[in-house]
VEXDREN-2710 file (C-alpha; in Angstrom, 1 decimal):
% VEXDREN-2710
k/r/px/py/pz
1/MET/301.4/251.4/46.5
2/VAL/303.7/249.1/44.8
3/GLY/306.6/250.6/46.6
4/VAL/305.0/250.7/49.6
5/LEU/303.7/247.0/49.7
6/ILE/306.8/245.7/48.6
7/GLY/308.5/247.4/51.9
8/MET/305.5/246.2/53.5
9/LYS/306.1/242.7/52.5
10/LEU/309.8/242.9/53.6
11/VAL/309.1/243.9/57.1
12/VAL/306.0/240.9/57.5
13/LEU/308.4/238.2/56.1
14/ARG/311.1/239.2/58.6
15/ARG/308.9/240.0/61.9
16/SER/307.2/236.3/61.2
17/MET/309.5/234.1/60.4
18/SER/309.0/231.3/62.6
19/GLY/309.8/228.1/62.9
20/PRO/307.6/226.4/60.5
21/ARG/307.3/229.1/58.5
22/ALA/311.4/228.9/58.0
23/ALA/311.6/225.3/57.7
24/SER/309.5/226.5/55.1
25/LEU/310.8/228.5/53.2
26/ILE/314.3/226.3/53.2
27/ILE/312.1/223.8/52.0
28/GLY/310.9/225.4/49.1
29/GLY/314.4/227.0/48.4
30/VAL/316.0/223.8/48.4
31/CYS/313.8/221.7/46.4
32/GLY/313.1/224.4/43.9
33/ALA/317.0/225.5/43.3
34/PRO/318.0/222.0/41.7
35/ALA/315.0/221.6/39.8
36/ALA/314.8/226.0/38.3
37/VAL/319.5/225.2/37.8
38/GLY/318.3/221.9/36.0
39/THR/316.0/223.7/34.0
40/ALA/318.3/226.6/33.0
41/LEU/320.7/224.0/32.0
42/LEU/318.6/222.1/30.0
43/GLY/319.6/224.9/27.6
44/LEU/323.1/223.7/26.4
45/VAL/321.8/220.6/25.4
46/ASP/322.8/219.8/21.9
47/PHE/319.6/218.9/20.1
48/PRO/319.9/217.1/16.6
49/ALA/317.6/220.3/15.3
50/PRO/316.7/223.9/16.7
51/GLU/313.2/222.9/16.4
52/ALA/313.5/219.8/18.6
53/GLY/315.0/221.7/21.2
54/VAL/311.8/224.4/21.1
55/GLY/309.8/222.0/21.8
56/THR/311.1/220.2/25.0
57/ILE/312.1/223.6/26.5
58/ALA/308.0/224.5/25.7
59/LEU/307.1/221.5/27.0
60/VAL/309.1/221.9/29.9
61/LEU/308.5/226.0/30.5
62/LEU/304.3/224.0/30.4
63/VAL/305.0/221.8/33.2
64/TRP/307.1/225.3/35.4
65/THR/304.0/227.3/34.3
66/VAL/301.5/224.0/35.4
67/GLY/303.0/224.4/39.0
68/TRP/302.8/227.6/38.8
69/ALA/299.4/227.8/38.3
70/VAL/298.4/224.6/41.3
71/GLY/300.8/225.6/43.7
72/PRO/298.7/227.9/45.0
73/THR/296.1/225.8/45.4
74/LEU/298.7/224.3/48.0
75/THR/300.6/227.0/50.0
76/GLY/297.2/229.6/49.9
77/GLY/299.1/232.2/48.3
78/ASP/301.2/235.1/49.1
79/PRO/301.5/234.2/53.1
80/ALA/302.6/237.7/53.4
81/LEU/300.0/240.4/52.2
82/ARG/296.8/238.5/52.4
83/LEU/293.6/239.9/50.9
84/SER/291.8/240.6/53.7
85/TYR/293.9/243.2/54.8
86/PHE/293.2/246.0/52.8
87/THR/289.3/245.4/52.6
88/LEU/288.7/248.8/54.1
89/VAL/292.0/250.6/52.6
90/PRO/290.7/253.5/49.9
91/GLN/292.7/252.5/47.6
92/ARG/290.6/251.8/43.8
93/PRO/291.0/247.7/43.1
94/SER/293.0/248.4/40.0
95/ARG/295.9/249.9/41.8
96/LEU/295.9/247.8/44.9
97/ALA/295.6/244.6/42.0
98/LEU/298.6/246.0/40.8
99/GLY/300.3/246.8/43.8
100/LEU/299.6/243.4/45.0
101/LEU/301.4/242.0/42.1
102/GLY/304.7/244.4/42.5
103/ALA/304.9/242.5/45.4
104/SER/304.2/239.4/44.5
105/PHE/308.0/239.6/42.7
106/VAL/309.9/239.7/45.6
107/GLY/310.4/236.2/47.4
108/ILE/312.3/232.9/47.0
109/THR/309.7/231.7/44.7
110/PRO/309.5/234.0/42.2
111/VAL/314.0/234.2/42.1
112/VAL/313.5/230.0/41.5
113/GLY/311.0/230.8/38.7
114/LEU/313.7/233.2/37.1
115/ILE/316.3/231.1/37.5
116/ALA/314.4/228.2/35.3
117/PHE/312.9/230.9/32.6
118/THR/316.8/231.8/31.8
119/VAL/316.7/228.6/30.2
120/LEU/315.4/230.5/26.9
121/ILE/319.0/232.7/27.4
122/VAL/321.2/229.6/27.7
123/PHE/319.3/228.1/24.6
124/GLY/318.8/231.2/22.4
125/ALA/322.9/232.1/22.9
126/GLY/324.0/228.8/21.5
127/LEU/321.8/230.4/18.7
128/GLY/323.4/233.5/18.2
129/LEU/323.2/237.1/19.4
130/LEU/320.1/238.1/17.7
131/PRO/318.8/235.7/19.4
132/ALA/319.8/235.6/23.0
133/LEU/318.9/239.2/23.4
134/VAL/315.2/238.5/22.3
135/ALA/315.4/235.6/25.2
136/VAL/315.9/238.5/28.0
137/PRO/313.1/240.0/27.4
138/ALA/310.6/236.2/26.1
139/ALA/312.3/235.7/30.0
140/LEU/310.6/238.5/31.7
141/LEU/307.8/238.3/29.5
142/GLN/307.3/234.1/31.1
143/LEU/307.6/235.0/34.3
144/LEU/305.2/238.0/34.5
145/PHE/302.8/235.5/32.8
146/VAL/302.8/232.7/35.8
147/VAL/303.2/234.9/38.3
148/VAL/299.8/237.0/36.9
149/LEU/298.5/233.1/35.9
150/ALA/299.1/232.5/40.0
151/LYS/297.5/235.5/41.2
152/LEU/294.0/234.7/39.1
153/SER/294.1/230.9/39.7
154/LEU/294.4/231.3/43.0
155/GLN/291.5/234.4/43.6
156/GLY/289.5/232.2/41.0
157/LEU/289.2/229.1/42.9
158/GLY/288.9/230.8/46.3
159/SER/285.8/232.7/44.7
160/VAL/283.7/229.1/43.5
161/ALA/285.5/227.5/46.3
162/ARG/281.9/228.2/48.3
163/SER/280.4/225.9/45.8
164/ARG/280.3/222.7/45.3
165/LEU/281.6/222.3/42.1
166/GLY/284.7/224.5/43.0
167/TRP/285.4/222.5/46.3
168/GLU/285.9/219.9/43.5
169/LEU/287.7/221.8/41.3
170/SER/290.5/222.8/43.4
171/ALA/291.0/219.4/45.4
172/LEU/291.2/217.6/42.3
173/LEU/294.1/219.3/41.4
174/VAL/295.5/219.4/44.5
175/GLY/294.9/215.5/44.3
176/LEU/296.2/215.2/40.8
177/VAL/299.3/216.7/42.4
178/CYS/299.4/214.4/45.2
179/GLY/299.0/211.8/43.3
180/PHE/301.6/212.4/40.9
181/LEU/304.1/213.3/43.4
182/ASN/303.0/209.6/44.5
183/THR/303.4/207.1/42.5
184/GLY/303.9/209.0/39.0
185/TRP/307.2/208.2/38.1
186/PHE/305.7/204.7/37.4
187/GLY/303.8/206.4/34.2
188/ILE/307.2/208.1/33.0
189/GLY/307.5/205.8/30.5
190/PHE/304.7/206.1/29.4
191/PHE/305.1/209.1/29.1
192/VAL/308.5/208.9/26.8
193/LYS/306.7/207.1/24.5
194/LEU/304.6/209.9/24.0
195/LEU/306.9/211.8/23.1
196/GLY/309.5/209.9/21.1
197/GLY/306.9/207.7/19.6
198/HIS/304.5/209.1/16.4
199/TRP/302.7/210.9/18.6
200/ALA/306.2/213.2/19.1
201/ALA/305.4/215.8/15.8
202/THR/301.8/216.6/17.3
203/VAL/302.6/217.0/21.3
204/GLY/305.5/219.3/19.8
205/THR/303.2/221.1/18.3
206/VAL/300.7/221.4/20.7
207/VAL/303.1/222.2/23.2
208/ARG/304.8/225.4/21.6
209/ALA/301.0/226.5/20.1
210/LEU/300.7/226.8/24.3
211/PRO/300.8/230.2/25.6
212/SER/303.3/228.7/27.3
213/GLY/305.6/227.8/25.0
214/TRP/305.8/231.3/22.8
215/ALA/308.4/232.2/24.7
216/ALA/310.7/229.2/23.2
217/VAL/308.5/229.6/20.0
218/ALA/310.1/234.1/19.7
219/VAL/313.9/232.7/19.9
220/ASP/313.4/230.0/17.8
221/ALA/311.5/232.4/15.1
222/ALA/314.7/235.6/15.9
223/ARG/317.3/232.8/14.8
224/ARG/314.8/232.6/11.6
225/SER/314.7/236.7/11.9
226/ASP/310.8/235.7/11.5
227/TRP/311.0/239.3/12.9
228/VAL/306.5/238.9/12.5
229/LEU/306.5/236.2/14.4
230/ALA/308.8/236.5/16.9
231/GLY/306.9/239.8/17.5
232/ALA/303.7/238.1/17.7
233/CYS/304.6/235.5/20.3
234/LEU/306.0/238.5/22.4
235/GLY/303.1/240.5/22.1
236/GLY/300.6/238.0/22.6
237/LEU/302.0/237.3/25.7
238/LEU/302.1/240.3/27.1
239/ALA/298.5/241.1/25.7
240/LEU/297.6/237.9/27.7
241/CYS/299.6/239.3/30.6
242/ALA/297.2/242.0/30.9
243/LEU/294.2/240.1/29.9
244/LEU/294.7/237.8/32.4
245/PHE/295.7/241.1/35.0
246/ALA/292.0/242.6/34.2
247/ALA/290.2/239.1/34.5
248/TRP/292.0/238.9/38.6
249/THR/291.2/242.7/39.2
250/ALA/288.0/242.1/38.3
251/LEU/287.4/239.1/40.8
252/LEU/289.6/240.7/43.5
253/SER/287.0/243.9/43.4
254/ARG/283.9/241.6/44.0
255/GLN/286.1/240.2/47.4
256/LEU/287.0/243.7/48.3
257/VAL/283.5/244.3/47.2
258/ARG/281.7/241.6/49.4
259/GLY/283.8/242.2/52.1
260/THR/282.8/239.9/55.6
261/VAL/279.4/239.0/54.8
262/GLY/278.0/236.5/52.7
263/GLY/279.6/233.5/52.3
264/GLY/278.1/230.2/52.0
265/ARG/274.4/230.5/52.2
266/ALA/273.7/228.5/49.7
267/THR/276.3/225.8/51.4
268/ALA/274.6/226.2/54.5
269/ARG/270.8/225.3/52.5
270/ARG/272.4/222.3/51.3
271/GLY/274.1/219.6/53.2
272/ALA/272.8/215.9/54.7
273/ARG/269.3/215.7/56.5
274/LEU/270.8/213.2/59.6
275/ARG/268.6/211.6/61.2
276/ALA/268.2/208.4/63.6
277/LEU/270.6/210.1/65.4
278/PRO/270.6/209.4/69.6
279/ASP/268.9/212.2/71.5
280/SER/272.3/212.9/73.6
281/PRO/274.5/215.4/74.2
282/GLY/277.2/213.2/72.1
283/GLY/274.6/212.4/69.6
284/ALA/273.8/216.9/69.3
285/VAL/278.2/216.3/68.9
286/LEU/277.9/213.6/65.9
287/GLY/275.0/215.6/64.6
288/LYS/277.7/218.6/64.4
289/GLU/280.2/217.2/62.7
290/LEU/278.8/215.4/60.1
291/ARG/276.8/218.5/59.0
292/LEU/280.2/220.3/58.8
293/TRP/282.3/217.4/57.4
294/ALA/279.3/218.0/55.0
295/ARG/278.9/221.5/54.6
296/ASP/282.1/224.0/55.3
297/PRO/283.9/224.4/52.5
298/ARG/287.4/223.5/54.1
299/ARG/286.5/220.1/55.5
300/ALA/284.7/219.0/52.6
301/ARG/287.5/220.3/50.2
302/PHE/290.1/218.1/52.8
303/LEU/287.9/215.2/52.1
304/ARG/287.8/215.4/48.6
305/ILE/291.7/216.0/48.3
306/ALA/292.5/213.0/50.5
307/LEU/289.6/211.1/47.3
308/TRP/291.0/212.3/44.3
309/THR/295.0/212.1/45.6
310/ALA/293.8/207.9/46.3
311/LEU/292.3/207.4/43.0
312/PHE/295.4/209.0/41.2
313/THR/297.5/207.4/43.0
314/GLY/296.1/204.1/42.4
315/LEU/295.5/205.1/38.3
316/LEU/298.7/206.7/37.1
317/PRO/300.7/203.5/37.6
318/LEU/298.5/201.6/35.2
319/LEU/300.0/204.2/32.7
320/GLY/303.4/202.2/33.2
321/GLY/301.5/199.1/33.6
322/PHE/301.6/198.2/37.3
323/PRO/298.9/197.9/38.9
324/THR/299.7/196.1/41.5
325/VAL/299.1/199.5/43.1
326/LEU/295.6/200.1/42.7
327/PRO/294.1/197.6/45.1
328/TRP/295.8/200.2/48.1
329/THR/293.4/202.9/46.9
330/GLY/291.5/202.5/50.4
331/VAL/294.7/202.8/52.4
332/VAL/296.0/205.7/50.8
333/LEU/292.3/207.7/51.3
334/ALA/292.6/206.3/55.0
335/LEU/295.6/207.8/55.5
336/TYR/295.6/211.5/53.6
337/ALA/292.2/212.0/55.4
338/GLY/294.0/211.0/58.9
339/ALA/296.5/213.8/57.8
340/LEU/294.6/216.6/56.6
341/GLY/291.8/216.2/59.6
342/CYS/294.9/216.7/61.7
343/SER/293.5/220.6/62.0
344/LEU/290.2/219.0/63.7
345/TYR/289.5/221.7/66.7
346/GLY/291.9/224.3/64.7
347/LEU/289.5/224.7/62.2
348/ASP/286.5/225.7/64.9
349/ALA/288.7/228.0/66.4
350/GLY/287.4/230.3/69.4
351/ALA/284.7/228.3/68.9
352/LEU/286.0/225.5/71.5
353/TRP/284.5/228.0/74.7
354/LEU/281.5/226.0/73.9
355/THR/282.7/223.1/74.9
356/LEU/284.9/224.1/77.9
357/VAL/281.6/226.5/79.5
358/VAL/280.2/222.7/79.9
359/PRO/281.2/220.7/82.8
360/GLY/282.3/216.9/81.4
361/ALA/281.7/217.4/77.6
362/GLU/285.3/217.5/76.4
363/ARG/285.3/213.3/76.9
364/ILE/282.0/213.2/74.9
365/ASP/282.9/215.7/72.9
366/VAL/286.7/214.0/71.7
367/ARG/284.1/210.9/71.3
368/ALA/281.9/211.9/68.9
369/ARG/284.6/213.9/66.6
370/GLN/286.2/210.8/66.5
371/LEU/283.0/208.4/65.6
372/ALA/281.9/211.5/62.9
373/TRP/285.7/210.6/61.1
374/LEU/284.9/207.1/61.4
375/LEU/281.6/207.9/60.3
376/VAL/282.8/209.6/57.0
377/VAL/286.0/207.8/55.8
378/GLY/285.7/204.7/56.8
379/PRO/283.1/203.6/54.4
380/ALA/284.4/205.7/52.3
381/ALA/288.1/203.3/52.3
382/LEU/286.6/199.8/52.7
383/LEU/284.2/200.7/49.5
384/LEU/287.1/202.2/46.7
385/THR/289.6/199.3/48.4
386/VAL/286.8/196.8/47.6
387/ALA/285.8/198.3/44.3
388/ALA/290.0/198.3/43.2
389/THR/290.6/195.1/45.2
390/LEU/287.8/193.5/41.7
391/ALA/288.4/195.4/39.3
392/VAL/292.8/194.5/38.9
393/PRO/292.2/190.5/40.6
394/ASN/295.1/189.9/43.2
395/GLY/294.1/187.0/45.9
396/TRP/297.4/188.1/47.6
397/ALA/296.0/191.5/48.5
398/TRP/293.7/190.9/50.4
399/PRO/294.9/189.6/53.7
400/TRP/297.1/192.6/53.7
401/LEU/294.9/195.6/52.9
402/LEU/292.3/193.8/55.5
403/ALA/295.1/194.4/58.0
404/THR/296.5/197.6/57.5
405/LEU/292.7/199.8/56.4
406/PRO/291.4/199.0/60.6
407/ALA/295.0/200.3/61.6
408/VAL/295.3/203.4/59.3
409/LEU/292.2/204.1/60.5
410/GLY/291.6/203.5/63.9
411/ALA/295.1/205.9/64.1
412/GLY/293.9/208.5/62.0
413/ALA/290.7/208.2/65.0
414/GLY/293.0/208.7/67.3
415/LEU/295.9/211.1/65.2
416/ALA/292.8/213.8/64.3
417/PRO/291.4/215.2/67.8
418/LEU/295.0/214.6/69.4
419/MET/297.2/216.3/67.3
420/SER/295.1/219.7/66.6
421/LEU/295.1/220.2/70.8
422/LEU/299.1/219.2/70.6
423/GLY/299.8/221.6/68.0
424/PRO/296.3/224.1/68.1
425/ALA/296.9/225.6/64.6
426/PRO/293.7/227.6/64.3
427/PHE/291.9/229.0/61.6
428/PRO/289.4/232.0/61.6
429/ASP/286.2/231.8/60.1
430/ARG/286.5/234.6/57.0
431/PRO/282.5/234.8/55.8
432/GLY/282.5/236.5/52.4
433/GLY/286.6/236.1/51.7
434/ASN/288.5/233.3/49.5
435/PRO/288.1/229.8/51.8
436/LEU/291.7/229.4/50.1
437/ASP/293.8/232.4/52.0
438/GLY/293.6/230.3/55.9
439/PHE/296.3/228.0/54.4
440/SER/299.5/230.5/53.6
441/ASP/299.5/232.5/57.1
442/GLU/301.5/231.0/60.5
443/SER/298.3/228.0/60.6
444/GLY/298.6/226.2/57.4
445/ASP/303.0/226.1/58.1
446/GLN/301.8/224.4/60.8
447/VAL/299.3/221.9/59.3
448/ARG/301.5/220.9/57.1
449/MET/304.4/220.0/59.2
450/GLN/301.9/218.4/61.4
451/SER/299.8/216.1/58.2
452/LEU/303.3/214.8/57.4
453/ALA/303.9/214.1/61.1
454/VAL/300.3/212.2/60.7
455/LEU/300.9/210.7/57.2
456/LEU/303.9/209.0/58.8
457/LEU/302.7/208.2/62.8
458/GLN/299.7/206.4/60.4
459/LEU/302.0/204.1/58.4
460/PHE/304.0/203.8/61.5
461/ALA/300.8/202.7/62.9
462/ALA/300.6/200.2/60.2
463/LEU/303.7/197.7/61.0
464/PRO/302.3/195.4/63.4
465/ALA/299.4/194.5/61.2
466/ALA/301.4/193.6/58.1
467/GLY/304.5/191.9/60.2
468/VAL/302.0/189.7/60.8
469/VAL/300.8/189.7/57.2
470/LEU/304.4/189.2/56.0
471/ALA/305.4/186.4/58.5
472/GLY/302.8/184.4/57.3
473/THR/303.4/184.9/53.9
474/LEU/307.1/184.7/54.7
475/LEU/306.0/181.1/56.1
476/HIS/303.5/180.2/54.0
477/SER/301.2/180.2/56.3
478/ALA/297.5/181.1/55.4
479/PRO/296.6/180.6/59.1
480/LEU/298.9/183.5/60.2
481/ARG/298.8/185.7/57.3
482/TRP/294.7/186.3/58.0
483/ALA/295.3/186.5/61.8
484/GLY/297.2/190.0/60.6
485/VAL/293.6/191.0/60.0
486/ALA/292.5/190.5/63.3
487/VAL/296.1/192.5/64.8
488/GLY/294.7/195.1/62.6
489/LEU/291.4/195.5/64.1
490/GLY/292.5/195.3/67.7
491/THR/295.3/197.7/67.1
492/GLY/293.4/199.7/65.1
493/LEU/290.5/200.2/68.3
494/LEU/293.5/200.6/70.6
495/TYR/295.1/203.4/68.8
496/ALA/291.1/205.7/68.3
497/TRP/290.5/205.2/72.4
498/TRP/293.9/205.6/73.8
499/MET/294.9/208.7/71.7
500/GLY/291.5/210.2/72.2
501/ARG/292.0/209.4/76.3
502/GLU/295.2/211.8/75.8
503/ALA/293.5/213.7/73.8
504/ARG/290.9/214.6/75.9
505/ARG/293.0/214.8/78.9
506/ARG/294.7/217.2/77.3
507/LEU/291.7/219.4/76.0
508/GLU/290.5/219.1/79.9
509/THR/294.2/220.2/81.9
510/ARG/295.3/222.9/78.8
511/GLY/290.8/223.8/78.2
512/PRO/292.4/227.6/78.9
513/GLU/295.7/227.5/77.1
514/LEU/293.8/226.0/73.8
515/LEU/291.0/228.3/73.2
516/ASP/294.2/231.4/73.9
517/VAL/295.7/229.8/70.8
518/MET/292.3/229.3/69.3
519/ARG/291.5/232.9/69.3
520/GLN/294.7/234.6/69.3
521/GLY/296.5/232.9/66.8
522/VAL/299.6/230.5/66.9
523/ARG/301.8/233.4/66.3
524/ARG/300.2/235.2/69.8
525/VAL/302.5/238.1/71.2
526/THR/303.0/237.8/75.6
527/GLU/306.0/239.3/77.6
528/THR/308.6/237.2/78.3
529/ALA/311.3/238.5/81.4
530/ARG/314.5/237.9/79.0
531/PRO/316.0/240.5/77.3
532/GLN/315.2/241.2/73.9
533/GLU/318.7/241.0/72.6
534/GLU/318.2/237.1/74.6
535/GLN/315.4/236.3/73.2
536/ASP/316.4/237.2/69.8
537/LEU/318.6/235.3/69.9
538/LEU/317.2/231.9/70.8
539/ASP/314.2/232.8/68.5
540/GLY/317.2/232.5/66.2
541/LEU/318.0/229.3/67.2
542/SER/314.6/228.1/67.0
543/ARG/314.2/228.6/63.9
544/ARG/317.2/227.4/62.3
545/ARG/316.7/223.8/64.7
546/THR/312.7/223.7/63.2
547/ALA/314.2/224.5/59.6
548/THR/316.9/221.4/60.0
549/ALA/313.9/219.5/61.3
550/GLY/311.8/220.2/58.0
551/LEU/315.3/219.4/56.1
552/LEU/315.8/216.1/57.9
553/VAL/311.4/215.2/57.9
554/THR/312.0/215.8/54.1
555/ALA/315.0/213.4/53.6
556/GLY/313.5/210.7/55.8
557/VAL/310.7/210.5/53.9
558/LEU/312.2/210.3/50.7
559/SER/314.6/207.7/52.6
560/THR/312.5/205.9/54.6
561/ALA/309.4/205.8/51.9
562/PRO/310.4/205.3/47.8
563/GLN/314.0/204.4/48.3
564/GLY/313.7/202.4/50.8
565/GLY/310.1/200.4/51.6
566/VAL/308.6/201.2/48.2
567/ALA/312.1/200.2/46.1
568/MET/312.5/197.0/48.3
569/GLY/308.4/196.0/47.3
570/MET/309.3/196.5/43.5
571/THR/312.9/194.7/44.6
572/LEU/310.2/191.4/45.3
573/LEU/307.5/191.9/42.8
574/ALA/310.6/192.4/40.2
575/PRO/308.7/194.6/37.6
576/THR/310.1/196.2/34.6
577/ASN/310.4/199.7/35.4
578/ARG/313.1/201.2/37.6
579/SER/312.1/204.3/37.5
580/TRP/313.6/206.9/39.9
581/PHE/315.0/204.2/43.0
582/LEU/318.0/203.9/42.8
583/ALA/318.6/200.3/44.7
584/LEU/317.1/199.6/41.6
585/TYR/320.1/200.5/39.1
586/LEU/322.1/198.3/41.5
587/PRO/323.3/194.5/40.9
588/PRO/320.3/192.1/42.1
589/ASP/322.9/190.9/44.8
590/TRP/323.3/195.0/46.1
591/GLN/319.6/196.0/46.0
592/LEU/318.2/194.5/49.2
593/PRO/321.2/196.2/51.3
594/VAL/320.9/199.3/49.5
595/GLU/317.9/199.1/50.0
596/ALA/317.4/198.3/54.2
597/GLY/320.1/201.2/54.0
598/PHE/317.9/204.2/52.9
599/ILE/315.3/202.6/55.6
600/LEU/318.1/203.1/58.2
601/LEU/318.8/206.4/57.4
602/GLY/315.2/208.1/57.1
603/ALA/315.2/206.2/61.0
604/ALA/318.3/208.3/61.6
605/CYS/316.5/211.5/59.7
606/PHE/313.4/210.9/61.9
607/PHE/315.7/210.4/65.1
608/GLY/317.3/213.5/64.2
609/VAL/313.1/215.4/64.3
610/VAL/312.7/214.6/67.4
611/ASN/316.2/215.6/68.9
612/CYS/316.0/219.1/67.4
613/LEU/312.4/219.3/68.7
614/ARG/313.2/217.7/71.9
615/LEU/316.0/220.9/72.6
616/SER/313.9/223.5/71.2
617/VAL/311.3/222.3/73.9
618/VAL/313.9/222.3/77.0
619/GLU/314.8/225.7/75.5
END
């Protein structure tokens, strides 16, 4: 079974390497490989004492373990071997689980993890021959531990994701990761003090006692010839892997028995009771959309991810004594709600035919979806903005917030239907299955790329209003500053109206083609008149260009947002925390020019993305 599933996974990966999938793999490898190599080189550090090295390595292994446990909730797990493929296969769940586990070690992610865990071998080699020999099985057991943990976390969260508690739990984890990536660097100083102050001994003891640190403790025990402790750590890690595997097998068997029935009946009985909606076609669509935002696990999870991301983005900088970001939590909520809503029509999949068979329903459907999104996101973003700003009094922030928030909301309301029709990415409903599995296929890859594009477009949409406020601030003109609020309202309404009109036109002119993609999926197989060799060549070119576009997007985001815009804001505010912003480590006269250079570099990367996509469309 293991050999069969490994061969199946290799074939599926080879034949499903679409542009977004290739870009995701390359970006993951480019981002993960340096982190893994850096972790491995940590074993070469000359620690003042072996105990300090064990504590440090155990802490790093804890970070990697948490990443493996939370990562599947972002990516949807194994994109090649989804459990729905094996619902009707006559195999025992334990044997199928063993085969899926063996196939999980094929891919870029396990290789990255293995490179990172060689830090145990490098560290053990510095302690002696015996610790180095013990470090080999310790590194392999550490990899087995995180792989099984990732499987269990995805299956467990998927099992509870049909309940409201599951929505909150999975969304909280993803929001914490996204918030830490946004502003977690502001709290680096706090964590350094925590690990280096009087809490250092306690933290070191805790990280060594956790299962993620048992491998490092076993290597150190071999140095002291404490073979009982070394054997206990390795045996305990192996027993824990067996226990996690048994728990995962139990959850897997329950989902296999459930098959494709059941689903979210308990969830469907809940939800908001909508009253006072107009008795009209628009009111019907509006009511349907509001109920979906309240009941559909995927939509509800998107909203909660946006909420938790906004909260953690504003709260994490408080650890470093930097409260300036907190008032912007409402704007961050609107940004992520718009980015995560870029698959608005894709979430309905083949149900699009219900709109297409009604003459003239396209305009009503698009406008009602926009209004529903605004009713769900707008009040929450405004309330969060007001509450956060009152909690941290910043009178200067009101014009900025009131100018950018309506612009971002209007852009999000327009981009949500438009982007989902420009690049349809259907998520077919799988009642009774794992709700997180739908984000591991080609649709998930495409949605992640579109979400990043929508996030950037929303930021650009707020520039006119923010520019007016900036001009008023530089000219010390209060009327001009507050004029930015009017500009934000005007541009927000313009974005929502214009993009909604374009979405309606695309739905009217390309409805049958969109329905075909919604029903058959992103990788719809079509007949072509080209020879197979020419088709393979064009597919290879498209994949390389799309992968290059993904790398350029990553470089553009890092250059424009953190190293450019955020660093420039920190230079103007003169903070004491320089964190990872490169320009802040330069002399003061060089900081603003370097930050402007990063913004120009990011703009050049985005221009390269547009050029790659244009060439792909021409071909």
